[in-house]
PDB file of N, CA, C, O and CB in Angstrom:
ATOM      1  N   UNK A   1     100.711 104.410 103.687  1.00  0.00           N
ATOM      2  CA  UNK A   1      99.639 104.799 104.343  1.00  0.00           C
ATOM      3  C   UNK A   1      98.931 103.549 105.036  1.00  0.00           C
ATOM      4  O   UNK A   1      98.544 103.637 106.201  1.00  0.00           O
ATOM      5  CB  UNK A   1      98.777 105.533 103.399  1.00  0.00           C
ATOM      6  N   UNK A   2      98.775 102.404 104.302  1.00  0.00           N
ATOM      7  CA  UNK A   2      97.957 101.335 104.604  1.00  0.00           C
ATOM      8  C   UNK A   2      98.713 100.418 105.919  1.00  0.00           C
ATOM      9  O   UNK A   2      98.194  99.669 106.748  1.00  0.00           O
ATOM     10  CB  UNK A   2      97.743 100.463 103.155  1.00  0.00           C
ATOM     11  N   UNK A   3     100.033 100.793 105.734  1.00  0.00           N
ATOM     12  CA  UNK A   3     100.607 100.179 106.820  1.00  0.00           C
ATOM     13  C   UNK A   3     100.566 100.949 108.468  1.00  0.00           C
ATOM     14  O   UNK A   3     100.922 100.507 109.560  1.00  0.00           O
ATOM     15  CB  UNK A   3     102.032  99.991 106.303  1.00  0.00           C
ATOM     16  N   UNK A   4     100.063 102.059 108.129  1.00  0.00           N
ATOM     17  CA  UNK A   4      99.967 102.977 109.404  1.00  0.00           C
ATOM     18  C   UNK A   4      98.473 102.482 109.966  1.00  0.00           C
ATOM     19  O   UNK A   4      98.257 102.523 111.177  1.00  0.00           O
ATOM     20  CB  UNK A   4     100.052 104.844 108.999  1.00  0.00           C
ATOM     21  N   UNK A   5      97.417 101.997 109.002  1.00  0.00           N
ATOM     22  CA  UNK A   5      96.254 101.674 109.622  1.00  0.00           C
ATOM     23  C   UNK A   5      96.341 100.092 110.054  1.00  0.00           C
ATOM     24  O   UNK A   5      95.453  99.626 110.768  1.00  0.00           O
ATOM     25  CB  UNK A   5      95.057 102.021 108.652  1.00  0.00           C
ATOM     26  N   UNK A   6      97.346  99.345 109.639  1.00  0.00           N
ATOM     27  CA  UNK A   6      97.318  98.208 109.862  1.00  0.00           C
ATOM     28  C   UNK A   6      98.119  98.064 111.306  1.00  0.00           C
ATOM     29  O   UNK A   6      97.908  97.237 112.194  1.00  0.00           O
ATOM     30  CB  UNK A   6      97.806  97.513 108.675  1.00  0.00           C
ATOM     31  N   UNK A   7      98.974  98.984 111.271  1.00  0.00           N
ATOM     32  CA  UNK A   7      99.759  99.133 112.627  1.00  0.00           C
ATOM     33  C   UNK A   7      99.025  99.285 113.741  1.00  0.00           C
ATOM     34  O   UNK A   7      99.315  98.752 114.812  1.00  0.00           O
ATOM     35  CB  UNK A   7     100.626 100.224 112.662  1.00  0.00           C
ATOM     36  N   UNK A   8      97.817 100.183 113.509  1.00  0.00           N
ATOM     37  CA  UNK A   8      96.879 100.491 114.504  1.00  0.00           C
ATOM     38  C   UNK A   8      95.640  99.487 114.788  1.00  0.00           C
ATOM     39  O   UNK A   8      94.724  99.816 115.541  1.00  0.00           O
ATOM     40  CB  UNK A   8      96.383 101.772 114.144  1.00  0.00           C
ATOM     41  N   UNK A   9      95.683  98.285 114.153  1.00  0.00           N
ATOM     42  CA  UNK A   9      94.846  97.395 114.340  1.00  0.00           C
ATOM     43  C   UNK A   9      93.750  97.469 113.264  1.00  0.00           C
ATOM     44  O   UNK A   9      92.899  96.597 113.443  1.00  0.00           O
ATOM     45  CB  UNK A   9      94.413  97.494 115.633  1.00  0.00           C
ATOM     46  N   UNK A  10      93.550  98.161 112.328  1.00  0.00           N
ATOM     47  CA  UNK A  10      92.504  98.273 111.095  1.00  0.00           C
ATOM     48  C   UNK A  10      92.600  96.903 110.591  1.00  0.00           C
ATOM     49  O   UNK A  10      93.660  96.393 110.227  1.00  0.00           O
ATOM     50  CB  UNK A  10      92.876  99.454 109.839  1.00  0.00           C
ATOM     51  N   UNK A  11      91.412  96.299 110.579  1.00  0.00           N
ATOM     52  CA  UNK A  11      91.601  94.933 109.609  1.00  0.00           C
ATOM     53  C   UNK A  11      91.721  95.138 108.093  1.00  0.00           C
ATOM     54  O   UNK A  11      92.249  94.225 107.459  1.00  0.00           O
ATOM     55  CB  UNK A  11      90.321  93.946 109.760  1.00  0.00           C
ATOM     56  N   UNK A  12      91.270  96.291 107.396  1.00  0.00           N
ATOM     57  CA  UNK A  12      91.309  96.511 106.127  1.00  0.00           C
ATOM     58  C   UNK A  12      90.790  97.860 105.848  1.00  0.00           C
ATOM     59  O   UNK A  12      90.455  98.647 106.733  1.00  0.00           O
ATOM     60  CB  UNK A  12      90.650  95.517 105.461  1.00  0.00           C
ATOM     61  N   UNK A  13      90.733  98.113 104.495  1.00  0.00           N
ATOM     62  CA  UNK A  13      90.520  99.392 103.920  1.00  0.00           C
ATOM     63  C   UNK A  13      89.506  99.068 102.826  1.00  0.00           C
ATOM     64  O   UNK A  13      89.537  97.954 102.303  1.00  0.00           O
ATOM     65  CB  UNK A  13      91.871 100.091 103.389  1.00  0.00           C
ATOM     66  N   UNK A  14      88.574 100.016 102.438  1.00  0.00           N
ATOM     67  CA  UNK A  14      87.601  99.856 101.221  1.00  0.00           C
ATOM     68  C   UNK A  14      87.730 101.140 100.512  1.00  0.00           C
ATOM     69  O   UNK A  14      87.790 102.228 101.085  1.00  0.00           O
ATOM     70  CB  UNK A  14      86.002  99.564 101.629  1.00  0.00           C
ATOM     71  N   UNK A  15      87.771 100.956  99.198  1.00  0.00           N
ATOM     72  CA  UNK A  15      88.146 102.357  98.394  1.00  0.00           C
ATOM     73  C   UNK A  15      87.579 102.137  96.997  1.00  0.00           C
ATOM     74  O   UNK A  15      87.494 101.047  96.431  1.00  0.00           O
ATOM     75  CB  UNK A  15      89.909 102.701  98.278  1.00  0.00           C
ATOM     76  N   UNK A  16      87.158 103.467  96.460  1.00  0.00           N
ATOM     77  CA  UNK A  16      86.705 103.487  95.186  1.00  0.00           C
ATOM     78  C   UNK A  16      87.449 102.824  94.193  1.00  0.00           C
ATOM     79  O   UNK A  16      88.665 102.953  94.334  1.00  0.00           O
ATOM     80  CB  UNK A  16      86.550 104.672  94.833  1.00  0.00           C
ATOM     81  N   UNK A  17      87.074 102.138  93.209  1.00  0.00           N
ATOM     82  CA  UNK A  17      87.681 101.392  91.963  1.00  0.00           C
ATOM     83  C   UNK A  17      88.132 102.619  90.915  1.00  0.00           C
ATOM     84  O   UNK A  17      87.367 103.530  90.598  1.00  0.00           O
ATOM     85  CB  UNK A  17      86.435 100.262  91.193  1.00  0.00           C
ATOM     86  N   UNK A  18      89.214 102.511  90.535  1.00  0.00           N
ATOM     87  CA  UNK A  18      89.970 103.455  89.560  1.00  0.00           C
ATOM     88  C   UNK A  18      89.320 103.089  88.102  1.00  0.00           C
ATOM     89  O   UNK A  18      89.061 103.937  87.249  1.00  0.00           O
ATOM     90  CB  UNK A  18      91.761 103.177  89.597  1.00  0.00           C
ATOM     91  N   UNK A  19      89.121 101.816  87.975  1.00  0.00           N
ATOM     92  CA  UNK A  19      88.757 101.172  86.815  1.00  0.00           C
ATOM     93  C   UNK A  19      87.157 101.128  86.275  1.00  0.00           C
ATOM     94  O   UNK A  19      86.762 101.032  85.113  1.00  0.00           O
ATOM     95  CB  UNK A  19      89.243  99.864  87.039  1.00  0.00           C
ATOM     96  N   UNK A  20      86.489 101.216  87.340  1.00  0.00           N
ATOM     97  CA  UNK A  20      84.946 101.237  87.378  1.00  0.00           C
ATOM     98  C   UNK A  20      84.380 102.211  88.231  1.00  0.00           C
ATOM     99  O   UNK A  20      84.700 102.392  89.406  1.00  0.00           O
ATOM    100  CB  UNK A  20      84.387  99.967  87.807  1.00  0.00           C
ATOM    101  N   UNK A  21      83.497 102.851  87.567  1.00  0.00           N
ATOM    102  CA  UNK A  21      82.797 104.109  88.229  1.00  0.00           C
ATOM    103  C   UNK A  21      82.081 103.578  89.564  1.00  0.00           C
ATOM    104  O   UNK A  21      82.239 104.126  90.655  1.00  0.00           O
ATOM    105  CB  UNK A  21      81.602 104.841  87.142  1.00  0.00           C
ATOM    106  N   UNK A  22      81.346 102.548  89.372  1.00  0.00           N
ATOM    107  CA  UNK A  22      80.683 101.901  90.533  1.00  0.00           C
ATOM    108  C   UNK A  22      81.331 100.830  91.487  1.00  0.00           C
ATOM    109  O   UNK A  22      80.751 100.216  92.382  1.00  0.00           O
ATOM    110  CB  UNK A  22      79.591 101.306  90.018  1.00  0.00           C
ATOM    111  N   UNK A  23      82.530 100.739  91.149  1.00  0.00           N
ATOM    112  CA  UNK A  23      83.377  99.586  91.474  1.00  0.00           C
ATOM    113  C   UNK A  23      84.051 100.016  92.951  1.00  0.00           C
ATOM    114  O   UNK A  23      84.520 101.139  93.138  1.00  0.00           O
ATOM    115  CB  UNK A  23      84.568  99.300  90.193  1.00  0.00           C
ATOM    116  N   UNK A  24      84.035  99.096  93.846  1.00  0.00           N
ATOM    117  CA  UNK A  24      84.608  99.221  95.142  1.00  0.00           C
ATOM    118  C   UNK A  24      85.859  98.214  95.424  1.00  0.00           C
ATOM    119  O   UNK A  24      85.789  96.993  95.277  1.00  0.00           O
ATOM    120  CB  UNK A  24      83.476  98.987  96.153  1.00  0.00           C
ATOM    121  N   UNK A  25      86.745  98.763  95.754  1.00  0.00           N
ATOM    122  CA  UNK A  25      87.943  97.304  96.107  1.00  0.00           C
ATOM    123  C   UNK A  25      88.024  97.479  97.828  1.00  0.00           C
ATOM    124  O   UNK A  25      87.898  98.497  98.509  1.00  0.00           O
ATOM    125  CB  UNK A  25      90.080  97.565  95.185  1.00  0.00           C
ATOM    126  N   UNK A  26      88.254  96.236  98.182  1.00  0.00           N
ATOM    127  CA  UNK A  26      88.629  96.086  99.559  1.00  0.00           C
ATOM    128  C   UNK A  26      90.135  95.249  99.758  1.00  0.00           C
ATOM    129  O   UNK A  26      90.516  94.218  99.202  1.00  0.00           O
ATOM    130  CB  UNK A  26      87.373  95.288 100.284  1.00  0.00           C
ATOM    131  N   UNK A  27      90.668  95.916 100.541  1.00  0.00           N
ATOM    132  CA  UNK A  27      91.992  95.237 100.954  1.00  0.00           C
ATOM    133  C   UNK A  27      92.060  94.775 102.498  1.00  0.00           C
ATOM    134  O   UNK A  27      91.911  95.640 103.362  1.00  0.00           O
ATOM    135  CB  UNK A  27      93.206  96.275 100.683  1.00  0.00           C
ATOM    136  N   UNK A  28      92.294  93.364 102.883  1.00  0.00           N
ATOM    137  CA  UNK A  28      92.174  93.087 104.099  1.00  0.00           C
ATOM    138  C   UNK A  28      93.389  92.837 104.672  1.00  0.00           C
ATOM    139  O   UNK A  28      94.103  92.065 104.031  1.00  0.00           O
ATOM    140  CB  UNK A  28      91.365  92.163 104.266  1.00  0.00           C
ATOM    141  N   UNK A  29      93.884  93.322 105.822  1.00  0.00           N
ATOM    142  CA  UNK A  29      95.304  92.930 106.371  1.00  0.00           C
ATOM    143  C   UNK A  29      94.957  91.866 107.213  1.00  0.00           C
ATOM    144  O   UNK A  29      95.937  91.310 107.708  1.00  0.00           O
ATOM    145  CB  UNK A  29      96.151  94.089 107.188  1.00  0.00           C
ATOM    146  N   UNK A  30      93.822  91.392 107.541  1.00  0.00           N
ATOM    147  CA  UNK A  30      93.755  90.135 108.230  1.00  0.00           C
ATOM    148  C   UNK A  30      92.691  89.326 107.491  1.00  0.00           C
ATOM    149  O   UNK A  30      91.495  89.593 107.378  1.00  0.00           O
ATOM    150  CB  UNK A  30      93.426  90.315 109.768  1.00  0.00           C
ATOM    151  N   UNK A  31      93.342  88.328 107.032  1.00  0.00           N
ATOM    152  CA  UNK A  31      92.176  87.546 106.240  1.00  0.00           C
ATOM    153  C   UNK A  31      91.209  86.755 106.863  1.00  0.00           C
ATOM    154  O   UNK A  31      90.318  86.181 106.236  1.00  0.00           O
ATOM    155  CB  UNK A  31      92.687  86.660 105.357  1.00  0.00           C
ATOM    156  N   UNK A  32      91.368  86.697 108.226  1.00  0.00           N
ATOM    157  CA  UNK A  32      90.280  86.191 109.186  1.00  0.00           C
ATOM    158  C   UNK A  32      89.247  87.365 109.481  1.00  0.00           C
ATOM    159  O   UNK A  32      88.244  87.042 110.115  1.00  0.00           O
ATOM    160  CB  UNK A  32      90.964  85.660 110.621  1.00  0.00           C
ATOM    161  N   UNK A  33      89.375  88.626 109.110  1.00  0.00           N
ATOM    162  CA  UNK A  33      88.540  89.579 109.490  1.00  0.00           C
ATOM    163  C   UNK A  33      87.117  89.280 108.610  1.00  0.00           C
ATOM    164  O   UNK A  33      86.075  89.810 108.996  1.00  0.00           O
ATOM    165  CB  UNK A  33      89.257  91.027 109.245  1.00  0.00           C
ATOM    166  N   UNK A  34      87.121  88.578 107.648  1.00  0.00           N
ATOM    167  CA  UNK A  34      85.794  88.621 106.720  1.00  0.00           C
ATOM    168  C   UNK A  34      85.533  87.200 106.091  1.00  0.00           C
ATOM    169  O   UNK A  34      86.507  86.456 105.981  1.00  0.00           O
ATOM    170  CB  UNK A  34      85.966  89.757 105.428  1.00  0.00           C
ATOM    171  N   UNK A  35      84.548  86.852 105.755  1.00  0.00           N
ATOM    172  CA  UNK A  35      84.169  85.473 105.283  1.00  0.00           C
ATOM    173  C   UNK A  35      83.841  85.766 103.841  1.00  0.00           C
ATOM    174  O   UNK A  35      83.124  86.711 103.514  1.00  0.00           O
ATOM    175  CB  UNK A  35      82.893  84.760 106.122  1.00  0.00           C
ATOM    176  N   UNK A  36      84.470  84.799 102.866  1.00  0.00           N
ATOM    177  CA  UNK A  36      84.302  85.023 101.653  1.00  0.00           C
ATOM    178  C   UNK A  36      82.798  84.302 101.184  1.00  0.00           C
ATOM    179  O   UNK A  36      82.554  83.118 101.412  1.00  0.00           O
ATOM    180  CB  UNK A  36      85.591  84.523 100.951  1.00  0.00           C
ATOM    181  N   UNK A  37      82.048  85.033 100.639  1.00  0.00           N
ATOM    182  CA  UNK A  37      80.602  84.628 100.107  1.00  0.00           C
ATOM    183  C   UNK A  37      80.529  84.095  98.737  1.00  0.00           C
ATOM    184  O   UNK A  37      79.831  83.130  98.425  1.00  0.00           O
ATOM    185  CB  UNK A  37      79.662  85.818 100.113  1.00  0.00           C
ATOM    186  N   UNK A  38      81.392  84.863  97.808  1.00  0.00           N
ATOM    187  CA  UNK A  38      81.454  84.409  96.396  1.00  0.00           C
ATOM    188  C   UNK A  38      82.540  84.663  95.513  1.00  0.00           C
ATOM    189  O   UNK A  38      82.887  85.833  95.675  1.00  0.00           O
ATOM    190  CB  UNK A  38      80.459  84.877  95.774  1.00  0.00           C
ATOM    191  N   UNK A  39      83.286  84.048  94.586  1.00  0.00           N
ATOM    192  CA  UNK A  39      84.436  84.338  94.002  1.00  0.00           C
ATOM    193  C   UNK A  39      83.790  84.226  92.465  1.00  0.00           C
ATOM    194  O   UNK A  39      82.902  83.457  92.098  1.00  0.00           O
ATOM    195  CB  UNK A  39      85.736  83.314  94.467  1.00  0.00           C
ATOM    196  N   UNK A  40      84.534  85.262  91.650  1.00  0.00           N
ATOM    197  CA  UNK A  40      84.086  85.633  90.543  1.00  0.00           C
ATOM    198  C   UNK A  40      85.490  85.601  89.497  1.00  0.00           C
ATOM    199  O   UNK A  40      86.396  86.328  89.905  1.00  0.00           O
ATOM    200  CB  UNK A  40      83.320  87.040  90.776  1.00  0.00           C
ATOM    201  N   UNK A  41      85.715  85.012  88.483  1.00  0.00           N
ATOM    202  CA  UNK A  41      86.822  85.224  87.559  1.00  0.00           C
ATOM    203  C   UNK A  41      86.622  85.803  86.562  1.00  0.00           C
ATOM    204  O   UNK A  41      85.633  85.575  85.864  1.00  0.00           O
ATOM    205  CB  UNK A  41      87.371  84.281  87.175  1.00  0.00           C
ATOM    206  N   UNK A  42      87.730  86.884  86.212  1.00  0.00           N
ATOM    207  CA  UNK A  42      87.562  87.588  85.038  1.00  0.00           C
ATOM    208  C   UNK A  42      88.755  87.628  84.076  1.00  0.00           C
ATOM    209  O   UNK A  42      89.847  87.502  84.629  1.00  0.00           O
ATOM    210  CB  UNK A  42      87.188  88.878  85.384  1.00  0.00           C
ATOM    211  N   UNK A  43      88.759  87.766  82.865  1.00  0.00           N
ATOM    212  CA  UNK A  43      89.860  88.035  82.221  1.00  0.00           C
ATOM    213  C   UNK A  43      89.624  89.284  81.345  1.00  0.00           C
ATOM    214  O   UNK A  43      88.690  89.467  80.564  1.00  0.00           O
ATOM    215  CB  UNK A  43      90.280  86.861  81.491  1.00  0.00           C
ATOM    216  N   UNK A  44      90.739  90.177  81.652  1.00  0.00           N
ATOM    217  CA  UNK A  44      90.955  91.527  81.440  1.00  0.00           C
ATOM    218  C   UNK A  44      91.426  91.759  80.220  1.00  0.00           C
ATOM    219  O   UNK A  44      92.640  91.751  80.014  1.00  0.00           O
ATOM    220  CB  UNK A  44      91.753  92.074  82.321  1.00  0.00           C
ATOM    221  N   UNK A  45      90.535  91.994  79.256  1.00  0.00           N
ATOM    222  CA  UNK A  45      91.060  92.389  77.712  1.00  0.00           C
ATOM    223  C   UNK A  45      91.713  93.519  77.370  1.00  0.00           C
ATOM    224  O   UNK A  45      92.542  93.563  76.461  1.00  0.00           O
ATOM    225  CB  UNK A  45      90.069  92.485  76.823  1.00  0.00           C
ATOM    226  N   UNK A  46      91.323  94.633  78.184  1.00  0.00           N
ATOM    227  CA  UNK A  46      91.742  95.889  77.910  1.00  0.00           C
ATOM    228  C   UNK A  46      92.100  96.978  79.068  1.00  0.00           C
ATOM    229  O   UNK A  46      91.453  96.655  80.064  1.00  0.00           O
ATOM    230  CB  UNK A  46      90.765  96.354  77.125  1.00  0.00           C
ATOM    231  N   UNK A  47      92.645  97.794  79.250  1.00  0.00           N
ATOM    232  CA  UNK A  47      92.847  98.579  80.280  1.00  0.00           C
ATOM    233  C   UNK A  47      93.102  99.983  79.691  1.00  0.00           C
ATOM    234  O   UNK A  47      93.864 100.083  78.729  1.00  0.00           O
ATOM    235  CB  UNK A  47      93.936  98.043  81.135  1.00  0.00           C
ATOM    236  N   UNK A  48      92.457 101.158  80.259  1.00  0.00           N
ATOM    237  CA  UNK A  48      92.831 102.426  79.653  1.00  0.00           C
ATOM    238  C   UNK A  48      92.692 103.273  80.544  1.00  0.00           C
ATOM    239  O   UNK A  48      91.687 103.176  81.248  1.00  0.00           O
ATOM    240  CB  UNK A  48      92.161 102.832  78.538  1.00  0.00           C
ATOM    241  N   UNK A  49      93.580 104.287  80.776  1.00  0.00           N
ATOM    242  CA  UNK A  49      93.638 105.398  81.521  1.00  0.00           C
ATOM    243  C   UNK A  49      93.308 106.421  80.792  1.00  0.00           C
ATOM    244  O   UNK A  49      93.628 106.398  79.603  1.00  0.00           O
ATOM    245  CB  UNK A  49      94.766 105.595  82.091  1.00  0.00           C
ATOM    246  N   UNK A  50      92.621 107.514  81.308  1.00  0.00           N
ATOM    247  CA  UNK A  50      92.578 108.983  80.441  1.00  0.00           C
ATOM    248  C   UNK A  50      92.766 109.905  81.741  1.00  0.00           C
ATOM    249  O   UNK A  50      92.130 109.709  82.776  1.00  0.00           O
ATOM    250  CB  UNK A  50      90.873 109.381  79.430  1.00  0.00           C
ATOM    251  N   UNK A  51      93.561 110.773  81.603  1.00  0.00           N
ATOM    252  CA  UNK A  51      94.091 111.794  82.359  1.00  0.00           C
ATOM    253  C   UNK A  51      94.220 113.100  81.791  1.00  0.00           C
ATOM    254  O   UNK A  51      94.361 113.246  80.577  1.00  0.00           O
ATOM    255  CB  UNK A  51      95.234 111.435  82.769  1.00  0.00           C
ATOM    256  N   UNK A  52      94.176 114.200  82.711  1.00  0.00           N
ATOM    257  CA  UNK A  52      94.553 115.581  82.104  1.00  0.00           C
ATOM    258  C   UNK A  52      95.224 116.109  83.428  1.00  0.00           C
ATOM    259  O   UNK A  52      95.145 115.651  84.567  1.00  0.00           O
ATOM    260  CB  UNK A  52      93.152 116.607  81.468  1.00  0.00           C
ATOM    261  N   UNK A  53      95.952 117.275  82.920  1.00  0.00           N
ATOM    262  CA  UNK A  53      96.854 118.166  83.801  1.00  0.00           C
ATOM    263  C   UNK A  53      95.967 118.546  84.902  1.00  0.00           C
ATOM    264  O   UNK A  53      94.822 118.686  84.472  1.00  0.00           O
ATOM    265  CB  UNK A  53      97.470 119.500  83.047  1.00  0.00           C
ATOM    266  N   UNK A  54      96.055 118.752  86.077  1.00  0.00           N
ATOM    267  CA  UNK A  54      95.180 119.507  86.900  1.00  0.00           C
ATOM    268  C   UNK A  54      95.788 120.570  87.844  1.00  0.00           C
ATOM    269  O   UNK A  54      95.113 121.164  88.685  1.00  0.00           O
ATOM    270  CB  UNK A  54      94.449 118.588  87.667  1.00  0.00           C
ATOM    271  N   UNK A  55      97.237 120.786  87.627  1.00  0.00           N
ATOM    272  CA  UNK A  55      97.836 122.098  88.073  1.00  0.00           C
ATOM    273  C   UNK A  55      98.676 122.654  87.141  1.00  0.00           C
ATOM    274  O   UNK A  55      99.235 123.726  87.374  1.00  0.00           O
ATOM    275  CB  UNK A  55      98.579 121.999  89.278  1.00  0.00           C
TER     276      UNK A  55
END
């Protein structure tokens, strides 16, 4: 689906994080569409997914 946006000239997408309830992810198709203001590095120690059947 992101290719369809990219092909129509969209510079990127912003969407909710699956791993953090207040988190936001951004995917840029054109690296010149934004300016980096800050960089942080993290070591991921654990990832846990919880799920339940909905159908």
